mmCIF file of the N, C-alpha and C atoms, coordinates in Angstrom:
data_MODEL
# 
_entry.id   MODEL 
# 
loop_
_atom_site.group_PDB 
_atom_site.id 
_atom_site.type_symbol 
_atom_site.label_atom_id 
_atom_site.label_alt_id 
_atom_site.label_comp_id 
_atom_site.label_asym_id 
_atom_site.label_entity_id 
_atom_site.label_seq_id 
_atom_site.pdbx_PDB_ins_code 
_atom_site.Cartn_x 
_atom_site.Cartn_y 
_atom_site.Cartn_z 
_atom_site.occupancy 
_atom_site.B_iso_or_equiv 
_atom_site.pdbx_formal_charge 
_atom_site.auth_seq_id 
_atom_site.auth_comp_id 
_atom_site.auth_asym_id 
_atom_site.auth_atom_id 
_atom_site.pdbx_PDB_model_num 
ATOM 1   N N  . MET A 1 1  ? 0.833   -1.191 0.003   1.00 0.00 ? 1  MET A N  1 
ATOM 2   C CA . MET A 1 1  ? 0.001   0.001  0.005   1.00 0.00 ? 1  MET A CA 1 
ATOM 3   C C  . MET A 1 1  ? 0.871   1.264  0.004   1.00 0.00 ? 1  MET A C  1 
ATOM 4   N N  . LEU A 1 2  ? 1.961   1.229  0.744   1.00 0.00 ? 2  LEU A N  1 
ATOM 5   C CA . LEU A 1 2  ? 2.872   2.376  0.788   1.00 0.00 ? 2  LEU A CA 1 
ATOM 6   C C  . LEU A 1 2  ? 3.458   2.641  -0.592  1.00 0.00 ? 2  LEU A C  1 
ATOM 7   N N  . THR A 1 3  ? 3.798   1.580  -1.321  1.00 0.00 ? 3  THR A N  1 
ATOM 8   C CA . THR A 1 3  ? 4.339   1.718  -2.669  1.00 0.00 ? 3  THR A CA 1 
ATOM 9   C C  . THR A 1 3  ? 3.290   2.308  -3.589  1.00 0.00 ? 3  THR A C  1 
ATOM 10  N N  . SER A 1 4  ? 2.042   1.923  -3.425  1.00 0.00 ? 4  SER A N  1 
ATOM 11  C CA . SER A 1 4  ? 0.968   2.453  -4.240  1.00 0.00 ? 4  SER A CA 1 
ATOM 12  C C  . SER A 1 4  ? 0.785   3.943  -4.011  1.00 0.00 ? 4  SER A C  1 
ATOM 13  N N  . ASN A 1 5  ? 0.821   4.350  -2.755  1.00 0.00 ? 5  ASN A N  1 
ATOM 14  C CA . ASN A 1 5  ? 0.705   5.785  -2.428  1.00 0.00 ? 5  ASN A CA 1 
ATOM 15  C C  . ASN A 1 5  ? 1.884   6.581  -3.003  1.00 0.00 ? 5  ASN A C  1 
ATOM 16  N N  . TYR A 1 6  ? 3.061   6.003  -2.885  1.00 0.00 ? 6  TYR A N  1 
ATOM 17  C CA . TYR A 1 6  ? 4.258   6.670  -3.414  1.00 0.00 ? 6  TYR A CA 1 
ATOM 18  C C  . TYR A 1 6  ? 4.159   6.826  -4.925  1.00 0.00 ? 6  TYR A C  1 
ATOM 19  N N  . ASP A 1 7  ? 3.720   5.776  -5.622  1.00 0.00 ? 7  ASP A N  1 
ATOM 20  C CA . ASP A 1 7  ? 3.575   5.833  -7.077  1.00 0.00 ? 7  ASP A CA 1 
ATOM 21  C C  . ASP A 1 7  ? 2.543   6.878  -7.480  1.00 0.00 ? 7  ASP A C  1 
ATOM 22  N N  . GLU A 1 8  ? 1.448   6.933  -6.716  1.00 0.00 ? 8  GLU A N  1 
ATOM 23  C CA . GLU A 1 8  ? 0.407   7.909  -7.029  1.00 0.00 ? 8  GLU A CA 1 
ATOM 24  C C  . GLU A 1 8  ? 0.946   9.336  -6.831  1.00 0.00 ? 8  GLU A C  1 
ATOM 25  N N  . LEU A 1 9  ? 1.660   9.560  -5.723  1.00 0.00 ? 9  LEU A N  1 
ATOM 26  C CA . LEU A 1 9  ? 2.249   10.875 -5.487  1.00 0.00 ? 9  LEU A CA 1 
ATOM 27  C C  . LEU A 1 9  ? 3.276   11.244 -6.556  1.00 0.00 ? 9  LEU A C  1 
ATOM 28  N N  . GLU A 1 10 ? 4.056   10.257 -6.943  1.00 0.00 ? 10 GLU A N  1 
ATOM 29  C CA . GLU A 1 10 ? 5.057   10.505 -7.978  1.00 0.00 ? 10 GLU A CA 1 
ATOM 30  C C  . GLU A 1 10 ? 4.387   10.860 -9.304  1.00 0.00 ? 10 GLU A C  1 
ATOM 31  N N  . ASP A 1 11 ? 3.272   10.183 -9.628  1.00 0.00 ? 11 ASP A N  1 
ATOM 32  C CA . ASP A 1 11 ? 2.536   10.504 -10.848 1.00 0.00 ? 11 ASP A CA 1 
ATOM 33  C C  . ASP A 1 11 ? 1.959   11.928 -10.787 1.00 0.00 ? 11 ASP A C  1 
ATOM 34  N N  . ARG A 1 12 ? 1.424   12.286 -9.638  1.00 0.00 ? 12 ARG A N  1 
ATOM 35  C CA . ARG A 1 12 ? 0.861   13.629 -9.452  1.00 0.00 ? 12 ARG A CA 1 
ATOM 36  C C  . ARG A 1 12 ? 1.968   14.685 -9.585  1.00 0.00 ? 12 ARG A C  1 
ATOM 37  N N  . TYR A 1 13 ? 3.114   14.388 -9.003  1.00 0.00 ? 13 TYR A N  1 
ATOM 38  C CA . TYR A 1 13 ? 4.244   15.306 -9.065  1.00 0.00 ? 13 TYR A CA 1 
ATOM 39  C C  . TYR A 1 13 ? 4.681   15.508 -10.510 1.00 0.00 ? 13 TYR A C  1 
ATOM 40  N N  . GLU A 1 14 ? 4.810   14.437 -11.250 1.00 0.00 ? 14 GLU A N  1 
ATOM 41  C CA . GLU A 1 14 ? 5.250   14.534 -12.654 1.00 0.00 ? 14 GLU A CA 1 
ATOM 42  C C  . GLU A 1 14 ? 4.222   15.279 -13.486 1.00 0.00 ? 14 GLU A C  1 
ATOM 43  N N  . SER A 1 15 ? 2.950   15.046 -13.203 1.00 0.00 ? 15 SER A N  1 
ATOM 44  C CA . SER A 1 15 ? 1.891   15.731 -13.928 1.00 0.00 ? 15 SER A CA 1 
ATOM 45  C C  . SER A 1 15 ? 1.919   17.238 -13.611 1.00 0.00 ? 15 SER A C  1 
ATOM 46  N N  . ALA A 1 16 ? 2.090   17.587 -12.343 1.00 0.00 ? 16 ALA A N  1 
ATOM 47  C CA . ALA A 1 16 ? 2.174   18.993 -11.953 1.00 0.00 ? 16 ALA A CA 1 
ATOM 48  C C  . ALA A 1 16 ? 3.393   19.658 -12.543 1.00 0.00 ? 16 ALA A C  1 
ATOM 49  N N  . LYS A 1 17 ? 4.480   18.931 -12.591 1.00 0.00 ? 17 LYS A N  1 
ATOM 50  C CA . LYS A 1 17 ? 5.719   19.453 -13.169 1.00 0.00 ? 17 LYS A CA 1 
ATOM 51  C C  . LYS A 1 17 ? 5.556   19.736 -14.650 1.00 0.00 ? 17 LYS A C  1 
ATOM 52  N N  . ALA A 1 18 ? 4.915   18.817 -15.354 1.00 0.00 ? 18 ALA A N  1 
ATOM 53  C CA . ALA A 1 18 ? 4.657   19.011 -16.784 1.00 0.00 ? 18 ALA A CA 1 
ATOM 54  C C  . ALA A 1 18 ? 3.724   20.185 -17.015 1.00 0.00 ? 18 ALA A C  1 
ATOM 55  N N  . GLU A 1 19 ? 2.714   20.342 -16.152 1.00 0.00 ? 19 GLU A N  1 
ATOM 56  C CA . GLU A 1 19 ? 1.791   21.468 -16.269 1.00 0.00 ? 19 GLU A CA 1 
ATOM 57  C C  . GLU A 1 19 ? 2.531   22.783 -16.018 1.00 0.00 ? 19 GLU A C  1 
ATOM 58  N N  . LEU A 1 20 ? 3.435   22.800 -15.071 1.00 0.00 ? 20 LEU A N  1 
ATOM 59  C CA . LEU A 1 20 ? 4.237   23.992 -14.778 1.00 0.00 ? 20 LEU A CA 1 
ATOM 60  C C  . LEU A 1 20 ? 5.106   24.389 -15.972 1.00 0.00 ? 20 LEU A C  1 
ATOM 61  N N  . VAL A 1 21 ? 5.724   23.414 -16.616 1.00 0.00 ? 21 VAL A N  1 
ATOM 62  C CA . VAL A 1 21 ? 6.536   23.672 -17.791 1.00 0.00 ? 21 VAL A CA 1 
ATOM 63  C C  . VAL A 1 21 ? 5.666   24.284 -18.893 1.00 0.00 ? 21 VAL A C  1 
ATOM 64  N N  . LYS A 1 22 ? 4.490   23.718 -19.066 1.00 0.00 ? 22 LYS A N  1 
ATOM 65  C CA . LYS A 1 22 ? 3.568   24.213 -20.092 1.00 0.00 ? 22 LYS A CA 1 
ATOM 66  C C  . LYS A 1 22 ? 3.138   25.652 -19.784 1.00 0.00 ? 22 LYS A C  1 
ATOM 67  N N  . LEU A 1 23 ? 2.790   25.935 -18.542 1.00 0.00 ? 23 LEU A N  1 
ATOM 68  C CA . LEU A 1 23 ? 2.377   27.287 -18.148 1.00 0.00 ? 23 LEU A CA 1 
ATOM 69  C C  . LEU A 1 23 ? 3.500   28.296 -18.286 1.00 0.00 ? 23 LEU A C  1 
ATOM 70  N N  . ARG A 1 24 ? 4.726   27.886 -17.961 1.00 0.00 ? 24 ARG A N  1 
ATOM 71  C CA . ARG A 1 24 ? 5.875   28.782 -18.126 1.00 0.00 ? 24 ARG A CA 1 
ATOM 72  C C  . ARG A 1 24 ? 6.098   29.126 -19.595 1.00 0.00 ? 24 ARG A C  1 
ATOM 73  N N  . SER A 1 25 ? 5.915   28.128 -20.429 1.00 0.00 ? 25 SER A N  1 
ATOM 74  C CA . SER A 1 25 ? 6.065   28.338 -21.877 1.00 0.00 ? 25 SER A CA 1 
ATOM 75  C C  . SER A 1 25 ? 4.993   29.316 -22.385 1.00 0.00 ? 25 SER A C  1 
ATOM 76  N N  . GLN A 1 26 ? 3.754   29.135 -21.919 1.00 0.00 ? 26 GLN A N  1 
ATOM 77  C CA . GLN A 1 26 ? 2.680   30.048 -22.329 1.00 0.00 ? 26 GLN A CA 1 
ATOM 78  C C  . GLN A 1 26 ? 2.965   31.456 -21.840 1.00 0.00 ? 26 GLN A C  1 
ATOM 79  N N  . LEU A 1 27 ? 3.453   31.568 -20.621 1.00 0.00 ? 27 LEU A N  1 
ATOM 80  C CA . LEU A 1 27 ? 3.771   32.897 -20.068 1.00 0.00 ? 27 LEU A CA 1 
ATOM 81  C C  . LEU A 1 27 ? 4.852   33.579 -20.898 1.00 0.00 ? 27 LEU A C  1 
ATOM 82  N N  . ALA A 1 28 ? 5.869   32.832 -21.254 1.00 0.00 ? 28 ALA A N  1 
ATOM 83  C CA . ALA A 1 28 ? 6.953   33.396 -22.089 1.00 0.00 ? 28 ALA A CA 1 
ATOM 84  C C  . ALA A 1 28 ? 6.412   33.872 -23.427 1.00 0.00 ? 28 ALA A C  1 
ATOM 85  N N  . THR A 1 29 ? 5.517   33.083 -24.018 1.00 0.00 ? 29 THR A N  1 
ATOM 86  C CA . THR A 1 29 ? 4.914   33.461 -25.299 1.00 0.00 ? 29 THR A CA 1 
ATOM 87  C C  . THR A 1 29 ? 4.075   34.719 -25.152 1.00 0.00 ? 29 THR A C  1 
ATOM 88  N N  . GLU A 1 30 ? 3.269   34.781 -24.107 1.00 0.00 ? 30 GLU A N  1 
ATOM 89  C CA . GLU A 1 30 ? 2.428   35.953 -23.857 1.00 0.00 ? 30 GLU A CA 1 
ATOM 90  C C  . GLU A 1 30 ? 3.276   37.209 -23.651 1.00 0.00 ? 30 GLU A C  1 
ATOM 91  N N  . ARG A 1 31 ? 4.345   37.066 -22.901 1.00 0.00 ? 31 ARG A N  1 
ATOM 92  C CA . ARG A 1 31 ? 5.213   38.228 -22.660 1.00 0.00 ? 31 ARG A CA 1 
ATOM 93  C C  . ARG A 1 31 ? 5.862   38.702 -23.963 1.00 0.00 ? 31 ARG A C  1 
ATOM 94  N N  . ALA A 1 32 ? 6.292   37.752 -24.772 1.00 0.00 ? 32 ALA A N  1 
ATOM 95  C CA . ALA A 1 32 ? 6.913   38.118 -26.057 1.00 0.00 ? 32 ALA A CA 1 
ATOM 96  C C  . ALA A 1 32 ? 5.879   38.807 -26.950 1.00 0.00 ? 32 ALA A C  1 
ATOM 97  N N  . ASP A 1 33 ? 4.675   38.283 -26.980 1.00 0.00 ? 33 ASP A N  1 
ATOM 98  C CA . ASP A 1 33 ? 3.612   38.894 -27.795 1.00 0.00 ? 33 ASP A CA 1 
ATOM 99  C C  . ASP A 1 33 ? 3.311   40.300 -27.302 1.00 0.00 ? 33 ASP A C  1 
ATOM 100 N N  . ARG A 1 34 ? 3.245   40.486 -25.992 1.00 0.00 ? 34 ARG A N  1 
ATOM 101 C CA . ARG A 1 34 ? 2.938   41.791 -25.423 1.00 0.00 ? 34 ARG A CA 1 
ATOM 102 C C  . ARG A 1 34 ? 4.040   42.792 -25.802 1.00 0.00 ? 34 ARG A C  1 
ATOM 103 N N  . GLU A 1 35 ? 5.275   42.377 -25.711 1.00 0.00 ? 35 GLU A N  1 
ATOM 104 C CA . GLU A 1 35 ? 6.395   43.260 -26.075 1.00 0.00 ? 35 GLU A CA 1 
ATOM 105 C C  . GLU A 1 35 ? 6.332   43.622 -27.553 1.00 0.00 ? 35 GLU A C  1 
ATOM 106 N N  . GLU A 1 36 ? 6.018   42.645 -28.384 1.00 0.00 ? 36 GLU A N  1 
ATOM 107 C CA . GLU A 1 36 ? 5.931   42.894 -29.836 1.00 0.00 ? 36 GLU A CA 1 
ATOM 108 C C  . GLU A 1 36 ? 4.838   43.905 -30.126 1.00 0.00 ? 36 GLU A C  1 
ATOM 109 N N  . ILE A 1 37 ? 3.687   43.745 -29.454 1.00 0.00 ? 37 ILE A N  1 
ATOM 110 C CA . ILE A 1 37 ? 2.585   44.675 -29.660 1.00 0.00 ? 37 ILE A CA 1 
ATOM 111 C C  . ILE A 1 37 ? 2.960   46.058 -29.179 1.00 0.00 ? 37 ILE A C  1 
ATOM 112 N N  . LYS A 1 38 ? 3.580   46.125 -28.009 1.00 0.00 ? 38 LYS A N  1 
ATOM 113 C CA . LYS A 1 38 ? 3.974   47.412 -27.445 1.00 0.00 ? 38 LYS A CA 1 
ATOM 114 C C  . LYS A 1 38 ? 5.002   48.113 -28.334 1.00 0.00 ? 38 LYS A C  1 
ATOM 115 N N  . ASN A 1 39 ? 5.934   47.356 -28.889 1.00 0.00 ? 39 ASN A N  1 
ATOM 116 C CA . ASN A 1 39 ? 6.964   47.933 -29.717 1.00 0.00 ? 39 ASN A CA 1 
ATOM 117 C C  . ASN A 1 39 ? 6.462   48.335 -31.108 1.00 0.00 ? 39 ASN A C  1 
ATOM 118 N N  . SER A 1 40 ? 5.392   47.705 -31.580 1.00 0.00 ? 40 SER A N  1 
ATOM 119 C CA . SER A 1 40 ? 4.896   48.028 -32.909 1.00 0.00 ? 40 SER A CA 1 
ATOM 120 C C  . SER A 1 40 ? 3.807   49.068 -32.892 1.00 0.00 ? 40 SER A C  1 
ATOM 121 N N  . ALA A 1 41 ? 3.281   49.408 -31.698 1.00 0.00 ? 41 ALA A N  1 
ATOM 122 C CA . ALA A 1 41 ? 2.205   50.418 -31.600 1.00 0.00 ? 41 ALA A CA 1 
ATOM 123 C C  . ALA A 1 41 ? 2.778   51.793 -31.895 1.00 0.00 ? 41 ALA A C  1 
ATOM 124 N N  . PRO A 1 42 ? 2.065   52.549 -32.730 1.00 0.00 ? 42 PRO A N  1 
ATOM 125 C CA . PRO A 1 42 ? 2.527   53.905 -32.996 1.00 0.00 ? 42 PRO A CA 1 
ATOM 126 C C  . PRO A 1 42 ? 2.372   54.777 -31.766 1.00 0.00 ? 42 PRO A C  1 
ATOM 127 N N  . ILE A 1 43 ? 3.293   55.664 -31.586 1.00 0.00 ? 43 ILE A N  1 
ATOM 128 C CA . ILE A 1 43 ? 3.250   56.579 -30.465 1.00 0.00 ? 43 ILE A CA 1 
ATOM 129 C C  . ILE A 1 43 ? 2.842   57.953 -30.976 1.00 0.00 ? 43 ILE A C  1 
ATOM 130 N N  . ALA A 1 44 ? 1.690   58.423 -30.511 1.00 0.00 ? 44 ALA A N  1 
ATOM 131 C CA . ALA A 1 44 ? 1.149   59.689 -31.022 1.00 0.00 ? 44 ALA A CA 1 
ATOM 132 C C  . ALA A 1 44 ? 1.619   60.894 -30.214 1.00 0.00 ? 44 ALA A C  1 
ATOM 133 N N  . ILE A 1 45 ? 2.367   60.652 -29.157 1.00 0.00 ? 45 ILE A N  1 
ATOM 134 C CA . ILE A 1 45 ? 2.814   61.744 -28.323 1.00 0.00 ? 45 ILE A CA 1 
ATOM 135 C C  . ILE A 1 45 ? 3.883   62.533 -29.060 1.00 0.00 ? 45 ILE A C  1 
ATOM 136 N N  . GLY A 1 46 ? 3.667   63.807 -29.191 1.00 0.00 ? 46 GLY A N  1 
ATOM 137 C CA . GLY A 1 46 ? 4.637   64.661 -29.868 1.00 0.00 ? 46 GLY A CA 1 
ATOM 138 C C  . GLY A 1 46 ? 4.639   64.560 -31.368 1.00 0.00 ? 46 GLY A C  1 
ATOM 139 N N  . VAL A 1 47 ? 3.639   63.887 -31.920 1.00 0.00 ? 47 VAL A N  1 
ATOM 140 C CA . VAL A 1 47 ? 3.561   63.729 -33.383 1.00 0.00 ? 47 VAL A CA 1 
ATOM 141 C C  . VAL A 1 47 ? 2.992   65.021 -33.986 1.00 0.00 ? 47 VAL A C  1 
ATOM 142 N N  . GLU A 1 48 ? 3.645   65.498 -35.001 1.00 0.00 ? 48 GLU A N  1 
ATOM 143 C CA . GLU A 1 48 ? 3.148   66.658 -35.725 1.00 0.00 ? 48 GLU A CA 1 
ATOM 144 C C  . GLU A 1 48 ? 2.341   66.193 -36.930 1.00 0.00 ? 48 GLU A C  1 
ATOM 145 N N  . PHE A 1 49 ? 1.084   66.600 -36.971 1.00 0.00 ? 49 PHE A N  1 
ATOM 146 C CA . PHE A 1 49 ? 0.238   66.216 -38.100 1.00 0.00 ? 49 PHE A CA 1 
ATOM 147 C C  . PHE A 1 49 ? 0.292   67.316 -39.160 1.00 0.00 ? 49 PHE A C  1 
ATOM 148 N N  . PRO A 1 50 ? 0.080   66.921 -40.423 1.00 0.00 ? 50 PRO A N  1 
ATOM 149 C CA . PRO A 1 50 ? 0.017   67.944 -41.473 1.00 0.00 ? 50 PRO A CA 1 
ATOM 150 C C  . PRO A 1 50 ? -1.166  68.879 -41.249 1.00 0.00 ? 50 PRO A C  1 
ATOM 151 N N  . GLU A 1 51 ? -1.190  69.962 -41.949 1.00 0.00 ? 51 GLU A N  1 
ATOM 152 C CA . GLU A 1 51 ? -2.313  70.875 -41.885 1.00 0.00 ? 51 GLU A CA 1 
ATOM 153 C C  . GLU A 1 51 ? -3.592  70.186 -42.347 1.00 0.00 ? 51 GLU A C  1 
ATOM 154 N N  . PRO A 1 52 ? -4.733  70.506 -41.771 1.00 0.00 ? 52 PRO A N  1 
ATOM 155 C CA . PRO A 1 52 ? -5.993  69.871 -42.157 1.00 0.00 ? 52 PRO A CA 1 
ATOM 156 C C  . PRO A 1 52 ? -6.266  69.963 -43.658 1.00 0.00 ? 52 PRO A C  1 
ATOM 157 N N  . ALA A 1 53 ? -5.946  71.092 -44.265 1.00 0.00 ? 53 ALA A N  1 
ATOM 158 C CA . ALA A 1 53 ? -6.193  71.238 -45.718 1.00 0.00 ? 53 ALA A CA 1 
ATOM 159 C C  . ALA A 1 53 ? -5.359  70.268 -46.527 1.00 0.00 ? 53 ALA A C  1 
ATOM 160 N N  . VAL A 1 54 ? -4.134  70.000 -46.074 1.00 0.00 ? 54 VAL A N  1 
ATOM 161 C CA . VAL A 1 54 ? -3.266  69.040 -46.766 1.00 0.00 ? 54 VAL A CA 1 
ATOM 162 C C  . VAL A 1 54 ? -3.855  67.640 -46.650 1.00 0.00 ? 54 VAL A C  1 
ATOM 163 N N  . ILE A 1 55 ? -4.323  67.297 -45.448 1.00 0.00 ? 55 ILE A N  1 
ATOM 164 C CA . ILE A 1 55 ? -4.920  65.986 -45.258 1.00 0.00 ? 55 ILE A CA 1 
ATOM 165 C C  . ILE A 1 55 ? -6.171  65.825 -46.125 1.00 0.00 ? 55 ILE A C  1 
ATOM 166 N N  . LEU A 1 56 ? -7.003  66.878 -46.155 1.00 0.00 ? 56 LEU A N  1 
ATOM 167 C CA . LEU A 1 56 ? -8.222  66.837 -46.980 1.00 0.00 ? 56 LEU A CA 1 
ATOM 168 C C  . LEU A 1 56 ? -7.863  66.662 -48.448 1.00 0.00 ? 56 LEU A C  1 
ATOM 169 N N  . SER A 1 57 ? -6.839  67.339 -48.882 1.00 0.00 ? 57 SER A N  1 
ATOM 170 C CA . SER A 1 57 ? -6.413  67.205 -50.284 1.00 0.00 ? 57 SER A CA 1 
ATOM 171 C C  . SER A 1 57 ? -5.945  65.773 -50.572 1.00 0.00 ? 57 SER A C  1 
ATOM 172 N N  . GLN A 1 58 ? -5.182  65.196 -49.655 1.00 0.00 ? 58 GLN A N  1 
ATOM 173 C CA . GLN A 1 58 ? -4.719  63.831 -49.835 1.00 0.00 ? 58 GLN A CA 1 
ATOM 174 C C  . GLN A 1 58 ? -5.899  62.851 -49.836 1.00 0.00 ? 58 GLN A C  1 
ATOM 175 N N  . LEU A 1 59 ? -6.886  63.110 -48.954 1.00 0.00 ? 59 LEU A N  1 
ATOM 176 C CA . LEU A 1 59 ? -8.069  62.258 -48.920 1.00 0.00 ? 59 LEU A CA 1 
ATOM 177 C C  . LEU A 1 59 ? -8.811  62.314 -50.223 1.00 0.00 ? 59 LEU A C  1 
ATOM 178 N N  . ARG A 1 60 ? -8.992  63.495 -50.745 1.00 0.00 ? 60 ARG A N  1 
ATOM 179 C CA . ARG A 1 60 ? -9.728  63.641 -52.004 1.00 0.00 ? 60 ARG A CA 1 
ATOM 180 C C  . ARG A 1 60 ? -8.972  63.046 -53.195 1.00 0.00 ? 60 ARG A C  1 
ATOM 181 N N  . THR A 1 61 ? -7.654  62.985 -53.087 1.00 0.00 ? 61 THR A N  1 
ATOM 182 C CA . THR A 1 61 ? -6.865  62.333 -54.131 1.00 0.00 ? 61 THR A CA 1 
ATOM 183 C C  . THR A 1 61 ? -7.135  60.837 -54.143 1.00 0.00 ? 61 THR A C  1 
ATOM 184 N N  . LYS A 1 62 ? -7.270  60.259 -52.945 1.00 0.00 ? 62 LYS A N  1 
ATOM 185 C CA . LYS A 1 62 ? -7.468  58.809 -52.858 1.00 0.00 ? 62 LYS A CA 1 
ATOM 186 C C  . LYS A 1 62 ? -8.950  58.408 -52.944 1.00 0.00 ? 62 LYS A C  1 
ATOM 187 N N  . ARG A 1 63 ? -9.820  59.277 -52.443 1.00 0.00 ? 63 ARG A N  1 
ATOM 188 C CA . ARG A 1 63 ? -11.240 58.973 -52.425 1.00 0.00 ? 63 ARG A CA 1 
ATOM 189 C C  . ARG A 1 63 ? -12.014 60.192 -52.957 1.00 0.00 ? 63 ARG A C  1 
ATOM 190 N N  . LYS A 1 64 ? -12.142 60.226 -54.241 1.00 0.00 ? 64 LYS A N  1 
ATOM 191 C CA . LYS A 1 64 ? -12.721 61.406 -54.905 1.00 0.00 ? 64 LYS A CA 1 
ATOM 192 C C  . LYS A 1 64 ? -14.137 61.733 -54.445 1.00 0.00 ? 64 LYS A C  1 
ATOM 193 N N  . LYS A 1 65 ? -14.903 60.723 -54.059 1.00 0.00 ? 65 LYS A N  1 
ATOM 194 C CA . LYS A 1 65 ? -16.286 60.960 -53.667 1.00 0.00 ? 65 LYS A CA 1 
ATOM 195 C C  . LYS A 1 65 ? -16.467 61.109 -52.152 1.00 0.00 ? 65 LYS A C  1 
ATOM 196 N N  . SER A 1 66 ? -15.384 61.312 -51.431 1.00 0.00 ? 66 SER A N  1 
ATOM 197 C CA . SER A 1 66 ? -15.487 61.475 -49.984 1.00 0.00 ? 66 SER A CA 1 
ATOM 198 C C  . SER A 1 66 ? -16.291 62.723 -49.639 1.00 0.00 ? 66 SER A C  1 
ATOM 199 N N  . LYS A 1 67 ? -17.175 62.560 -48.666 1.00 0.00 ? 67 LYS A N  1 
ATOM 200 C CA . LYS A 1 67 ? -18.024 63.684 -48.260 1.00 0.00 ? 67 LYS A CA 1 
ATOM 201 C C  . LYS A 1 67 ? -17.412 64.468 -47.093 1.00 0.00 ? 67 LYS A C  1 
ATOM 202 N N  . ALA A 1 68 ? -16.224 64.099 -46.659 1.00 0.00 ? 68 ALA A N  1 
ATOM 203 C CA . ALA A 1 68 ? -15.573 64.819 -45.548 1.00 0.00 ? 68 ALA A CA 1 
ATOM 204 C C  . ALA A 1 68 ? -15.212 66.215 -46.008 1.00 0.00 ? 68 ALA A C  1 
ATOM 205 N N  . ASP A 1 69 ? -15.324 67.167 -45.080 1.00 0.00 ? 69 ASP A N  1 
ATOM 206 C CA . ASP A 1 69 ? -14.918 68.531 -45.400 1.00 0.00 ? 69 ASP A CA 1 
ATOM 207 C C  . ASP A 1 69 ? -13.818 68.970 -44.417 1.00 0.00 ? 69 ASP A C  1 
ATOM 208 N N  . LEU A 1 70 ? -13.359 70.182 -44.585 1.00 0.00 ? 70 LEU A N  1 
ATOM 209 C CA . LEU A 1 70 ? -12.245 70.664 -43.761 1.00 0.00 ? 70 LEU A CA 1 
ATOM 210 C C  . LEU A 1 70 ? -12.585 70.650 -42.278 1.00 0.00 ? 70 LEU A C  1 
ATOM 211 N N  . ALA A 1 71 ? -13.796 70.966 -41.909 1.00 0.00 ? 71 ALA A N  1 
ATOM 212 C CA . ALA A 1 71 ? -14.208 70.935 -40.488 1.00 0.00 ? 71 ALA A CA 1 
ATOM 213 C C  . ALA A 1 71 ? -14.125 69.508 -39.931 1.00 0.00 ? 71 ALA A C  1 
ATOM 214 N N  . ASP A 1 72 ? -14.496 68.533 -40.743 1.00 0.00 ? 72 ASP A N  1 
ATOM 215 C CA . ASP A 1 72 ? -14.397 67.127 -40.308 1.00 0.00 ? 72 ASP A CA 1 
ATOM 216 C C  . ASP A 1 72 ? -12.952 66.761 -40.018 1.00 0.00 ? 72 ASP A C  1 
ATOM 217 N N  . ILE A 1 73 ? -12.062 67.143 -40.906 1.00 0.00 ? 73 ILE A N  1 
ATOM 218 C CA . ILE A 1 73 ? -10.650 66.832 -40.750 1.00 0.00 ? 73 ILE A CA 1 
ATOM 219 C C  . ILE A 1 73 ? -10.086 67.517 -39.502 1.00 0.00 ? 73 ILE A C  1 
ATOM 220 N N  . GLU A 1 74 ? -10.490 68.753 -39.248 1.00 0.00 ? 74 GLU A N  1 
ATOM 221 C CA . GLU A 1 74 ? -10.034 69.467 -38.052 1.00 0.00 ? 74 GLU A CA 1 
ATOM 222 C C  . GLU A 1 74 ? -10.478 68.757 -36.769 1.00 0.00 ? 74 GLU A C  1 
ATOM 223 N N  . VAL A 1 75 ? -11.733 68.276 -36.773 1.00 0.00 ? 75 VAL A N  1 
ATOM 224 C CA . VAL A 1 75 ? -12.231 67.551 -35.594 1.00 0.00 ? 75 VAL A CA 1 
ATOM 225 C C  . VAL A 1 75 ? -11.468 66.231 -35.404 1.00 0.00 ? 75 VAL A C  1 
ATOM 226 N N  . ILE A 1 76 ? -11.208 65.552 -36.495 1.00 0.00 ? 76 ILE A N  1 
ATOM 227 C CA . ILE A 1 76 ? -10.457 64.278 -36.415 1.00 0.00 ? 76 ILE A CA 1 
ATOM 228 C C  . ILE A 1 76 ? -9.064  64.533 -35.820 1.00 0.00 ? 76 ILE A C  1 
ATOM 229 N N  . LEU A 1 77 ? -8.395  65.583 -36.276 1.00 0.00 ? 77 LEU A N  1 
ATOM 230 C CA . LEU A 1 77 ? -7.078  65.896 -35.774 1.00 0.00 ? 77 LEU A CA 1 
ATOM 231 C C  . LEU A 1 77 ? -7.138  66.281 -34.288 1.00 0.00 ? 77 LEU A C  1 
ATOM 232 N N  . GLU A 1 78 ? -8.157  67.006 -33.874 1.00 0.00 ? 78 GLU A N  1 
ATOM 233 C CA . GLU A 1 78 ? -8.306  67.329 -32.458 1.00 0.00 ? 78 GLU A CA 1 
ATOM 234 C C  . GLU A 1 78 ? -8.465  66.070 -31.614 1.00 0.00 ? 78 GLU A C  1 
ATOM 235 N N  . LEU A 1 79 ? -9.241  65.112 -32.134 1.00 0.00 ? 79 LEU A N  1 
ATOM 236 C CA . LEU A 1 79 ? -9.440  63.851 -31.420 1.00 0.00 ? 79 LEU A CA 1 
ATOM 237 C C  . LEU A 1 79 ? -8.130  63.065 -31.308 1.00 0.00 ? 79 LEU A C  1 
ATOM 238 N N  . LEU A 1 80 ? -7.370  63.061 -32.362 1.00 0.00 ? 80 LEU A N  1 
ATOM 239 C CA . LEU A 1 80 ? -6.080  62.354 -32.338 1.00 0.00 ? 80 LEU A CA 1 
ATOM 240 C C  . LEU A 1 80 ? -5.089  63.000 -31.404 1.00 0.00 ? 80 LEU A C  1 
ATOM 241 N N  . GLU A 1 81 ? -5.142  64.309 -31.267 1.00 0.00 ? 81 GLU A N  1 
ATOM 242 C CA . GLU A 1 81 ? -4.187  65.010 -30.445 1.00 0.00 ? 81 GLU A CA 1 
ATOM 243 C C  . GLU A 1 81 ? -4.537  64.958 -28.946 1.00 0.00 ? 81 GLU A C  1 
ATOM 244 N N  . SER A 1 82 ? -5.795  64.636 -28.654 1.00 0.00 ? 82 SER A N  1 
ATOM 245 C CA . SER A 1 82 ? -6.201  64.603 -27.223 1.00 0.00 ? 82 SER A CA 1 
ATOM 246 C C  . SER A 1 82 ? -5.988  63.243 -26.606 1.00 0.00 ? 82 SER A C  1 
# 
């Protein structure tokens, strides 16, 4: 009976150890992913945007039927800067 209990404990220990290895691997992956996301995110602090009229002109070059006007672009820039 003592051998049976020892074997059961040893099995539980090995299972827990394998689970710990798996969780550590997942944690390392999550940390790496978080760093990659953080490093690839654009930083808007201190960014200088072009003049609203320039942005509107560029928009109309790419989307000729855009209904945005200069006031819309100004509001968008205010939102980005806040």
